[in-house]
C-alpha positions, 0 to 999 in steps of 0.5 A: 500500499503506498503512502497515499493509499494509507493517508486516503484510507486514514482520512476516510476512516476518520471522516467516517468515525467522526460522523458515527460518533457525532450521530450516537452523541445527538441520537443519545440526547435526543431520546435520553435527554441525557448524555455522558459528560465524556461523549458531551466533550466529544461532541463539542466541549460543552464543558460539563463536569463528569457524570451525566449532563442534562441537556436543554434544546439549544445543546441538543440543537448543537448536537444535531448541528455537529452530526451534520456537519460531520455527515457533510465532511464525509459526503464532501470527502467521498465526492471531492477527496477535500478536507477543510483546513481545519479538519486537517489539524484535527486529523493530524492532532488524532495521528499524533495522539496515535503515535504518542499512545503507541507502545514503546514496546512494540516497535512495528506499531510505533513505526506504522504510526509514524508513517501514517503521520508522515503520510498525513502530514505530507498530504495535508500540506499539498491540499488546497485551502479551497474545495474544488469546483465540483462538476455540474450535472452533465448534460445529455449528449446530442444524438449522434448521426447513423454511421455511413456504410462507406465510412472507415471503421476506426477503434474507439478511444479508450475511455479515461480512467475514473479517478480513484476516491481521494486521489486528488494530490500526489505524494512525492516518492 
């Protein structure tokens, strides 16, 4: 697996995990009207003391907004392979924490975490600050004229390869 493939897989996993956590926090708050403080910190840092936090409608609305943002981030990543600069910082923070938490007794785990962080840092350094323009819906192709029997037959040009999801930026090496 190339460093770019590893970075793409890590980013995809991070976006999906973030969306799942935000969705769980919102669902727990909506249906139980309480949420464990640890999940509240994860869901936006409402600053609750340890234990169970009573949430009001404003808090639940904030959790819904955070869940929507996480789902939009995941959808944007799948569509364009782009992450906002603030999201890249969160991603790098998570990767640095994974490296710091890798056991010293397991050099392979530390090496893998360091390689992942390095690939992510390279990807983030090359990624544009603004999202790429999304293509507009394709217009229907005009009808092709019927082939003329006397025209020579030429092989069709090969179809361009579809881009691999997330492969907007090439990593050096």
